[in-house]
SEKE-73908 format. One record per atom (N, C-alpha, C, O): residue number from 1; residue in three letters; x, y, z. Coordinates in pm, 1 decimal, decimal comma. Layout:
! residues N
@num: NUM; residuo: Ala; c1: X; c2: Y; c3: Z
...
***
This chain:
! residues 68
@num: 1; residuo: Met; c1: 620,0; c2: 7012,5; c3: 9282,5
@num: 1; residuo: Met; c1: 575,1; c2: 6887,3; c3: 9227,1
@num: 1; residuo: Met; c1: 424,3; c2: 6869,9; c3: 9247,1
@num: 1; residuo: Met; c1: 354,5; c2: 6823,9; c3: 9156,8
@num: 2; residuo: Lys; c1: 374,7; c2: 6906,5; c3: 9365,0
@num: 2; residuo: Lys; c1: 232,0; c2: 6896,1; c3: 9390,6
@num: 2; residuo: Lys; c1: 152,5; c2: 6983,7; c3: 9295,0
@num: 2; residuo: Lys; c1: 42,6; c2: 6948,2; c3: 9252,4
@num: 3; residuo: Ser; c1: 209,6; c2: 7097,6; c3: 9262,4
@num: 3; residuo: Ser; c1: 141,0; c2: 7190,8; c3: 9175,0
@num: 3; residuo: Ser; c1: 122,0; c2: 7131,5; c3: 9035,6
@num: 3; residuo: Ser; c1: 15,7; c2: 7148,0; c3: 8975,8
@num: 4; residuo: Ala; c1: 222,8; c2: 7063,2; c3: 8983,2
@num: 4; residuo: Ala; c1: 213,1; c2: 7002,9; c3: 8850,4
@num: 4; residuo: Ala; c1: 110,5; c2: 6890,0; c3: 8848,7
@num: 4; residuo: Ala; c1: 33,5; c2: 6876,9; c3: 8753,5
@num: 5; residuo: Ile; c1: 109,7; c2: 6809,5; c3: 8953,2
@num: 5; residuo: Ile; c1: 11,7; c2: 6701,3; c3: 8962,7
@num: 5; residuo: Ile; c1: -128,4; c2: 6759,1; c3: 8976,1
@num: 5; residuo: Ile; c1: -223,1; c2: 6707,7; c3: 8916,6
@num: 6; residuo: Gly; c1: -141,5; c2: 6864,6; c3: 9053,2
@num: 6; residuo: Gly; c1: -270,8; c2: 6930,2; c3: 9069,4
@num: 6; residuo: Gly; c1: -324,4; c2: 6986,0; c3: 8939,1
@num: 6; residuo: Gly; c1: -444,2; c2: 6976,9; c3: 8912,1
@num: 7; residuo: Ile; c1: -236,9; c2: 7043,6; c3: 8857,8
@num: 7; residuo: Ile; c1: -279,2; c2: 7097,0; c3: 8728,7
@num: 7; residuo: Ile; c1: -321,8; c2: 6983,7; c3: 8636,2
@num: 7; residuo: Ile; c1: -418,8; c2: 6997,4; c3: 8561,6
@num: 8; residuo: Ala; c1: -249,2; c2: 6871,3; c3: 8640,6
@num: 8; residuo: Ala; c1: -286,0; c2: 6756,3; c3: 8557,3
@num: 8; residuo: Ala; c1: -422,5; c2: 6700,4; c3: 8598,3
@num: 8; residuo: Ala; c1: -504,8; c2: 6668,4; c3: 8512,6
@num: 9; residuo: Ile; c1: -446,4; c2: 6688,9; c3: 8728,0
@num: 9; residuo: Ile; c1: -575,4; c2: 6639,4; c3: 8776,3
@num: 9; residuo: Ile; c1: -686,6; c2: 6738,2; c3: 8742,3
@num: 9; residuo: Ile; c1: -797,8; c2: 6697,6; c3: 8708,7
@num: 10; residuo: Leu; c1: -657,1; c2: 6865,7; c3: 8750,7
@num: 10; residuo: Leu; c1: -753,9; c2: 6968,9; c3: 8713,2
@num: 10; residuo: Leu; c1: -790,9; c2: 6957,4; c3: 8565,4
@num: 10; residuo: Leu; c1: -907,7; c2: 6972,7; c3: 8529,7
@num: 11; residuo: Ala; c1: -693,3; c2: 6931,0; c3: 8480,0
@num: 11; residuo: Ala; c1: -719,5; c2: 6914,6; c3: 8336,9
@num: 11; residuo: Ala; c1: -805,1; c2: 6790,7; c3: 8310,3
@num: 11; residuo: Ala; c1: -896,6; c2: 6794,6; c3: 8228,1
@num: 12; residuo: Val; c1: -775,6; c2: 6682,2; c3: 8379,3
@num: 12; residuo: Val; c1: -856,0; c2: 6560,8; c3: 8363,7
@num: 12; residuo: Val; c1: -999,5; c2: 6587,4; c3: 8409,4
@num: 12; residuo: Val; c1: -1094,6; c2: 6541,5; c3: 8346,0
@num: 13; residuo: Gly; c1: -1014,9; c2: 6660,6; c3: 8518,0
@num: 13; residuo: Gly; c1: -1148,6; c2: 6695,1; c3: 8565,9
@num: 13; residuo: Gly; c1: -1225,3; c2: 6780,1; c3: 8466,2
@num: 13; residuo: Gly; c1: -1345,6; c2: 6761,2; c3: 8448,0
@num: 14; residuo: Ala; c1: -1156,6; c2: 6873,6; c3: 8401,3
@num: 14; residuo: Ala; c1: -1222,2; c2: 6956,5; c3: 8300,3
@num: 14; residuo: Ala; c1: -1267,7; c2: 6871,7; c3: 8182,0
@num: 14; residuo: Ala; c1: -1375,7; c2: 6894,0; c3: 8127,2
@num: 15; residuo: Val; c1: -1185,2; c2: 6774,3; c3: 8142,5
@num: 15; residuo: Val; c1: -1223,6; c2: 6685,3; c3: 8031,5
@num: 15; residuo: Val; c1: -1344,5; c2: 6600,5; c3: 8070,9
@num: 15; residuo: Val; c1: -1436,4; c2: 6582,6; c3: 7991,0
@num: 16; residuo: Leu; c1: -1344,7; c2: 6548,7; c3: 8192,9
@num: 16; residuo: Leu; c1: -1458,5; c2: 6469,1; c3: 8239,3
@num: 16; residuo: Leu; c1: -1586,1; c2: 6552,7; c3: 8244,7
@num: 16; residuo: Leu; c1: -1693,2; c2: 6504,7; c3: 8207,7
@num: 17; residuo: Leu; c1: -1575,5; c2: 6676,5; c3: 8290,1
@num: 17; residuo: Leu; c1: -1692,6; c2: 6763,8; c3: 8291,7
@num: 17; residuo: Leu; c1: -1742,0; c2: 6792,8; c3: 8150,3
@num: 17; residuo: Leu; c1: -1862,7; c2: 6800,5; c3: 8127,3
@num: 18; residuo: Tyr; c1: -1650,6; c2: 6808,7; c3: 8056,5
@num: 18; residuo: Tyr; c1: -1689,4; c2: 6830,4; c3: 7917,7
@num: 18; residuo: Tyr; c1: -1767,2; c2: 6710,1; c3: 7864,8
@num: 18; residuo: Tyr; c1: -1873,7; c2: 6726,0; c3: 7805,2
@num: 19; residuo: Phe; c1: -1713,5; c2: 6589,2; c3: 7886,9
@num: 19; residuo: Phe; c1: -1783,3; c2: 6469,9; c3: 7840,2
@num: 19; residuo: Phe; c1: -1917,9; c2: 6452,5; c3: 7910,4
@num: 19; residuo: Phe; c1: -2014,7; c2: 6408,4; c3: 7848,4
@num: 20; residuo: Gly; c1: -1924,7; c2: 6486,3; c3: 8037,9
@num: 20; residuo: Gly; c1: -2050,9; c2: 6479,4; c3: 8110,0
@num: 20; residuo: Gly; c1: -2153,4; c2: 6576,5; c3: 8054,9
@num: 20; residuo: Gly; c1: -2271,5; c2: 6543,4; c3: 8043,5
@num: 21; residuo: Tyr; c1: -2108,4; c2: 6696,7; c3: 8020,5
@num: 21; residuo: Tyr; c1: -2198,4; c2: 6796,0; c3: 7962,2
@num: 21; residuo: Tyr; c1: -2247,6; c2: 6751,1; c3: 7825,1
@num: 21; residuo: Tyr; c1: -2365,5; c2: 6766,0; c3: 7793,0
@num: 22; residuo: Gln; c1: -2156,3; c2: 6695,8; c3: 7743,9
@num: 22; residuo: Gln; c1: -2195,9; c2: 6645,8; c3: 7612,1
@num: 22; residuo: Gln; c1: -2294,0; c2: 6529,3; c3: 7625,3
@num: 22; residuo: Gln; c1: -2389,6; c2: 6519,3; c3: 7548,4
@num: 23; residuo: Ser; c1: -2270,5; c2: 6442,6; c3: 7721,5
@num: 23; residuo: Ser; c1: -2360,1; c2: 6330,1; c3: 7744,2
@num: 23; residuo: Ser; c1: -2496,1; c2: 6376,6; c3: 7795,6
@num: 23; residuo: Ser; c1: -2599,1; c2: 6318,1; c3: 7762,0
@num: 24; residuo: Trp; c1: -2496,1; c2: 6480,8; c3: 7876,2
@num: 24; residuo: Trp; c1: -2619,8; c2: 6536,1; c3: 7932,3
@num: 24; residuo: Trp; c1: -2711,9; c2: 6584,0; c3: 7819,7
@num: 24; residuo: Trp; c1: -2833,7; c2: 6568,9; c3: 7828,3
@num: 25; residuo: Asn; c1: -2654,0; c2: 6641,6; c3: 7714,8
@num: 25; residuo: Asn; c1: -2731,9; c2: 6696,5; c3: 7604,5
@num: 25; residuo: Asn; c1: -2749,9; c2: 6599,5; c3: 7488,4
@num: 25; residuo: Asn; c1: -2808,6; c2: 6636,4; c3: 7386,7
@num: 26; residuo: Ala; c1: -2701,7; c2: 6478,4; c3: 7500,9
@num: 26; residuo: Ala; c1: -2713,3; c2: 6380,1; c3: 7393,1
@num: 26; residuo: Ala; c1: -2859,0; c2: 6335,9; c3: 7377,6
@num: 26; residuo: Ala; c1: -2932,7; c2: 6329,4; c3: 7475,9
@num: 27; residuo: Pro; c1: -2900,3; c2: 6305,7; c3: 7254,8
@num: 27; residuo: Pro; c1: -3038,5; c2: 6262,2; c3: 7232,0
@num: 27; residuo: Pro; c1: -3076,5; c2: 6136,1; c3: 7309,6
@num: 27; residuo: Pro; c1: -3190,0; c2: 6123,3; c3: 7355,3
@num: 28; residuo: Val; c1: -2982,6; c2: 6043,5; c3: 7324,5
@num: 28; residuo: Val; c1: -3012,6; c2: 5921,0; c3: 7400,0
@num: 28; residuo: Val; c1: -3042,2; c2: 5954,3; c3: 7545,3
@num: 28; residuo: Val; c1: -3135,7; c2: 5899,8; c3: 7603,8
@num: 29; residuo: Asp; c1: -2963,1; c2: 6043,6; c3: 7603,9
@num: 29; residuo: Asp; c1: -2984,9; c2: 6081,8; c3: 7743,1
@num: 29; residuo: Asp; c1: -3114,0; c2: 6161,0; c3: 7758,0
@num: 29; residuo: Asp; c1: -3184,7; c2: 6146,0; c3: 7857,7
@num: 30; residuo: Gln; c1: -3144,9; c2: 6243,8; c3: 7661,6
@num: 30; residuo: Gln; c1: -3270,0; c2: 6319,9; c3: 7666,9
@num: 30; residuo: Gln; c1: -3390,1; c2: 6224,9; c3: 7660,2
@num: 30; residuo: Gln; c1: -3488,4; c2: 6244,6; c3: 7731,5
@num: 31; residuo: Ala; c1: -3382,8; c2: 6122,4; c3: 7575,2
@num: 31; residuo: Ala; c1: -3490,8; c2: 6024,3; c3: 7566,3
@num: 31; residuo: Ala; c1: -3503,5; c2: 5945,8; c3: 7696,3
@num: 31; residuo: Ala; c1: -3614,1; c2: 5919,8; c3: 7743,6
@num: 32; residuo: Met; c1: -3389,3; c2: 5908,5; c3: 7753,7
@num: 32; residuo: Met; c1: -3391,2; c2: 5835,0; c3: 7880,7
@num: 32; residuo: Met; c1: -3453,3; c2: 5919,4; c3: 7990,9
@num: 32; residuo: Met; c1: -3529,4; c2: 5869,2; c3: 8073,6
@num: 33; residuo: Thr; c1: -3420,4; c2: 6047,4; c3: 7991,5
@num: 33; residuo: Thr; c1: -3476,2; c2: 6137,6; c3: 8091,6
@num: 33; residuo: Thr; c1: -3626,7; c2: 6151,3; c3: 8072,7
@num: 33; residuo: Thr; c1: -3701,0; c2: 6156,2; c3: 8170,7
@num: 34; residuo: Ala; c1: -3671,8; c2: 6157,5; c3: 7949,2
@num: 34; residuo: Ala; c1: -3814,9; c2: 6169,8; c3: 7923,0
@num: 34; residuo: Ala; c1: -3891,0; c2: 6045,2; c3: 7966,6
@num: 34; residuo: Ala; c1: -4004,2; c2: 6054,7; c3: 8014,0
@num: 35; residuo: Val; c1: -3829,3; c2: 5928,6; c3: 7950,7
@num: 35; residuo: Val; c1: -3896,9; c2: 5803,2; c3: 7984,4
@num: 35; residuo: Val; c1: -3889,0; c2: 5773,1; c3: 8133,2
@num: 35; residuo: Val; c1: -3990,6; c2: 5743,1; c3: 8195,9
@num: 36; residuo: Thr; c1: -3769,2; c2: 5780,9; c3: 8190,1
@num: 36; residuo: Thr; c1: -3750,6; c2: 5738,4; c3: 8329,2
@num: 36; residuo: Thr; c1: -3746,5; c2: 5853,7; c3: 8429,2
@num: 36; residuo: Thr; c1: -3769,1; c2: 5833,3; c3: 8548,5
@num: 37; residuo: Gly; c1: -3718,1; c2: 5973,0; c3: 8381,5
@num: 37; residuo: Gly; c1: -3707,5; c2: 6086,8; c3: 8471,4
@num: 37; residuo: Gly; c1: -3568,9; c2: 6107,2; c3: 8529,8
@num: 37; residuo: Gly; c1: -3546,7; c2: 6201,2; c3: 8606,2
@num: 38; residuo: Thr; c1: -3474,5; c2: 6019,0; c3: 8494,1
@num: 38; residuo: Thr; c1: -3337,1; c2: 6033,0; c3: 8542,1
@num: 38; residuo: Thr; c1: -3240,6; c2: 6025,5; c3: 8424,2
@num: 38; residuo: Thr; c1: -3275,6; c2: 5977,2; c3: 8316,6
@num: 39; residuo: His; c1: -3120,8; c2: 6073,3; c3: 8446,0
@num: 39; residuo: His; c1: -3017,7; c2: 6065,2; c3: 8343,0
@num: 39; residuo: His; c1: -2948,0; c2: 5931,2; c3: 8351,0
@num: 39; residuo: His; c1: -2961,8; c2: 5859,1; c3: 8449,7
@num: 40; residuo: Thr; c1: -2872,2; c2: 5897,3; c3: 8246,2
@num: 40; residuo: Thr; c1: -2802,2; c2: 5769,2; c3: 8244,8
@num: 40; residuo: Thr; c1: -2691,4; c2: 5768,6; c3: 8350,3
@num: 40; residuo: Thr; c1: -2645,0; c2: 5873,8; c3: 8394,2
@num: 41; residuo: Asn; c1: -2650,7; c2: 5649,6; c3: 8389,3
@num: 41; residuo: Asn; c1: -2546,6; c2: 5635,7; c3: 8491,3
@num: 41; residuo: Asn; c1: -2414,5; c2: 5695,0; c3: 8445,9
@num: 41; residuo: Asn; c1: -2343,8; c2: 5756,2; c3: 8526,0
@num: 42; residuo: Asn; c1: -2379,5; c2: 5677,8; c3: 8317,7
@num: 42; residuo: Asn; c1: -2253,1; c2: 5731,8; c3: 8267,6
@num: 42; residuo: Asn; c1: -2249,0; c2: 5883,8; c3: 8279,7
@num: 42; residuo: Asn; c1: -2145,4; c2: 5940,8; c3: 8313,9
@num: 43; residuo: Thr; c1: -2359,6; c2: 5948,5; c3: 8252,2
@num: 43; residuo: Thr; c1: -2364,4; c2: 6094,4; c3: 8262,4
@num: 43; residuo: Thr; c1: -2337,0; c2: 6138,9; c3: 8405,6
@num: 43; residuo: Thr; c1: -2257,6; c2: 6230,2; c3: 8428,6
@num: 44; residuo: Ile; c1: -2401,3; c2: 6075,9; c3: 8499,6
@num: 44; residuo: Ile; c1: -2384,0; c2: 6111,5; c3: 8640,2
@num: 44; residuo: Ile; c1: -2241,4; c2: 6082,8; c3: 8686,0
@num: 44; residuo: Ile; c1: -2182,6; c2: 6162,1; c3: 8759,6
@num: 45; residuo: Ile; c1: -2185,8; c2: 5970,3; c3: 8643,2
@num: 45; residuo: Ile; c1: -2048,8; c2: 5934,9; c3: 8681,9
@num: 45; residuo: Ile; c1: -1949,2; c2: 6036,2; c3: 8626,5
@num: 45; residuo: Ile; c1: -1858,7; c2: 6079,5; c3: 8697,8
@num: 46; residuo: Tyr; c1: -1965,5; c2: 6074,5; c3: 8499,0
@num: 46; residuo: Tyr; c1: -1876,7; c2: 6175,1; c3: 8440,0
@num: 46; residuo: Tyr; c1: -1882,0; c2: 6305,2; c3: 8518,4
@num: 46; residuo: Tyr; c1: -1778,1; c2: 6364,5; c3: 8547,3
@num: 47; residuo: Leu; c1: -2001,4; c2: 6349,9; c3: 8552,9
@num: 47; residuo: Leu; c1: -2014,4; c2: 6477,7; c3: 8622,2
@num: 47; residuo: Leu; c1: -1957,7; c2: 6472,5; c3: 8763,8
@num: 47; residuo: Leu; c1: -1887,0; c2: 6564,2; c3: 8805,7
@num: 48; residuo: Ile; c1: -1987,8; c2: 6367,2; c3: 8837,0
@num: 48; residuo: Ile; c1: -1938,3; c2: 6356,3; c3: 8974,7
@num: 48; residuo: Ile; c1: -1786,2; c2: 6341,0; c3: 8976,0
@num: 48; residuo: Ile; c1: -1718,5; c2: 6405,2; c3: 9056,2
@num: 49; residuo: Ala; c1: -1731,9; c2: 6256,6; c3: 8887,9
@num: 49; residuo: Ala; c1: -1587,0; c2: 6238,4; c3: 8882,3
@num: 49; residuo: Ala; c1: -1518,2; c2: 6367,4; c3: 8837,2
@num: 49; residuo: Ala; c1: -1410,3; c2: 6400,4; c3: 8886,5
@num: 50; residuo: Gly; c1: -1579,4; c2: 6439,8; c3: 8744,8
@num: 50; residuo: Gly; c1: -1522,5; c2: 6566,3; c3: 8699,0
@num: 50; residuo: Gly; c1: -1518,4; c2: 6670,6; c3: 8809,1
@num: 50; residuo: Gly; c1: -1418,3; c2: 6740,1; c3: 8825,7
@num: 51; residuo: Ile; c1: -1626,5; c2: 6681,5; c3: 8883,9
@num: 51; residuo: Ile; c1: -1630,2; c2: 6777,6; c3: 8994,7
@num: 51; residuo: Ile; c1: -1527,0; c2: 6740,1; c3: 9100,6
@num: 51; residuo: Ile; c1: -1456,3; c2: 6826,6; c3: 9152,3
@num: 52; residuo: Ala; c1: -1518,5; c2: 6610,7; c3: 9132,9
@num: 52; residuo: Ala; c1: -1420,9; c2: 6566,7; c3: 9233,2
@num: 52; residuo: Ala; c1: -1278,0; c2: 6592,8; c3: 9186,8
@num: 52; residuo: Ala; c1: -1193,7; c2: 6634,8; c3: 9266,1
@num: 53; residuo: Ala; c1: -1250,4; c2: 6568,3; c3: 9058,7
@num: 53; residuo: Ala; c1: -1114,9; c2: 6590,6; c3: 9007,3
@num: 53; residuo: Ala; c1: -1080,7; c2: 6738,8; c3: 9004,2
@num: 53; residuo: Ala; c1: -967,4; c2: 6776,4; c3: 9034,4
@num: 54; residuo: Val; c1: -1176,9; c2: 6824,0; c3: 8968,2
@num: 54; residuo: Val; c1: -1151,8; c2: 6968,3; c3: 8967,2
@num: 54; residuo: Val; c1: -1123,5; c2: 7018,7; c3: 9108,3
@num: 54; residuo: Val; c1: -1030,2; c2: 7096,3; c3: 9129,1
@num: 55; residuo: Val; c1: -1202,7; c2: 6975,4; c3: 9204,1
@num: 55; residuo: Val; c1: -1181,4; c2: 7018,7; c3: 9342,5
@num: 55; residuo: Val; c1: -1047,5; c2: 6966,5; c3: 9395,1
@num: 55; residuo: Val; c1: -972,8; c2: 7040,3; c3: 9459,2
@num: 56; residuo: Gly; c1: -1017,4; c2: 6839,8; c3: 9368,0
@num: 56; residuo: Gly; c1: -889,9; c2: 6783,5; c3: 9411,8
@num: 56; residuo: Gly; c1: -771,2; c2: 6850,3; c3: 9345,0
@num: 56; residuo: Gly; c1: -670,1; c2: 6877,7; c3: 9409,8
@num: 57; residuo: Gly; c1: -783,1; c2: 6876,6; c3: 9215,3
@num: 57; residuo: Gly; c1: -674,9; c2: 6943,4; c3: 9143,5
@num: 57; residuo: Gly; c1: -651,1; c2: 7084,5; c3: 9193,2
@num: 57; residuo: Gly; c1: -536,9; c2: 7128,2; c3: 9207,2
@num: 58; residuo: Leu; c1: -760,4; c2: 7155,7; c3: 9219,9
@num: 58; residuo: Leu; c1: -745,8; c2: 7291,8; c3: 9273,3
@num: 58; residuo: Leu; c1: -681,6; c2: 7290,7; c3: 9411,4
@num: 58; residuo: Leu; c1: -596,0; c2: 7374,0; c3: 9441,3
@num: 59; residuo: Ser; c1: -722,8; c2: 7196,4; c3: 9495,5
@num: 59; residuo: Ser; c1: -664,5; c2: 7191,7; c3: 9629,8
@num: 59; residuo: Ser; c1: -517,7; c2: 7155,1; c3: 9625,8
@num: 59; residuo: Ser; c1: -438,6; c2: 7210,6; c3: 9702,0
@num: 60; residuo: Leu; c1: -479,0; c2: 7062,4; c3: 9538,2
@num: 60; residuo: Leu; c1: -336,2; c2: 7028,8; c3: 9526,4
@num: 60; residuo: Leu; c1: -257,2; c2: 7145,1; c3: 9470,0
@num: 60; residuo: Leu; c1: -144,5; c2: 7170,1; c3: 9512,8
@num: 61; residuo: Thr; c1: -314,1; c2: 7215,5; c3: 9375,8
@num: 61; residuo: Thr; c1: -244,9; c2: 7330,2; c3: 9317,2
@num: 61; residuo: Thr; c1: -225,3; c2: 7440,7; c3: 9420,4
@num: 61; residuo: Thr; c1: -118,6; c2: 7501,6; c3: 9427,6
@num: 62; residuo: Met; c1: -327,0; c2: 7465,8; c3: 9499,0
@num: 62; residuo: Met; c1: -316,6; c2: 7571,7; c3: 9599,5
@num: 62; residuo: Met; c1: -224,6; c2: 7531,7; c3: 9714,6
@num: 62; residuo: Met; c1: -151,6; c2: 7616,3; c3: 9766,2
@num: 63; residuo: Cys; c1: -226,4; c2: 7406,5; c3: 9755,7
@num: 63; residuo: Cys; c1: -138,3; c2: 7360,5; c3: 9863,3
@num: 63; residuo: Cys; c1: 5,4; c2: 7348,1; c3: 9817,9
@num: 63; residuo: Cys; c1: 96,4; c2: 7353,8; c3: 9900,5
@num: 64; residuo: Gly; c1: 28,4; c2: 7331,3; c3: 9688,5
@num: 64; residuo: Gly; c1: 161,7; c2: 7315,2; c3: 9636,5
@num: 64; residuo: Gly; c1: 239,4; c2: 7445,3; c3: 9626,1
@num: 64; residuo: Gly; c1: 361,2; c2: 7443,5; c3: 9608,0
@num: 65; residuo: Arg; c1: 171,1; c2: 7557,1; c3: 9637,2
@num: 65; residuo: Arg; c1: 239,4; c2: 7686,1; c3: 9626,4
@num: 65; residuo: Arg; c1: 312,8; c2: 7718,7; c3: 9755,2
@num: 65; residuo: Arg; c1: 267,2; c2: 7684,0; c3: 9864,2
@num: 66; residuo: Lys; c1: 425,9; c2: 7785,0; c3: 9742,4
@num: 66; residuo: Lys; c1: 503,5; c2: 7824,3; c3: 9859,4
@num: 66; residuo: Lys; c1: 473,7; c2: 7968,8; c3: 9892,3
@num: 66; residuo: Lys; c1: 462,0; c2: 8052,5; c3: 9802,8
@num: 67; residuo: Ala; c1: 461,4; c2: 7998,0; c3: 10019,4
@num: 67; residuo: Ala; c1: 434,9; c2: 8135,4; c3: 10063,9
@num: 67; residuo: Ala; c1: 560,5; c2: 8219,2; c3: 10044,8
@num: 67; residuo: Ala; c1: 672,6; c2: 8172,4; c3: 10064,8
@num: 68; residuo: Val; c1: 538,9; c2: 8342,7; c3: 10006,0
@num: 68; residuo: Val; c1: 652,6; c2: 8432,8; c3: 9982,7
@num: 68; residuo: Val; c1: 682,2; c2: 8509,9; c3: 10107,0
@num: 68; residuo: Val; c1: 774,4; c2: 8591,4; c3: 10108,6
***
């Protein structure tokens, strides 16, 4: 059961990382970076949440496996 939940969280993390990457390369974010020197808050939130979900999903998937 842990393994299935871990895979689902891993998939959500991959989607969040995808949206973060798309936001990172968006023209609005590029303009914001040129003006302020930082990326938008949404971009940073997507990337941090995606990384956390990928790490959490991987750990649940690995802990959910039974030793042979």
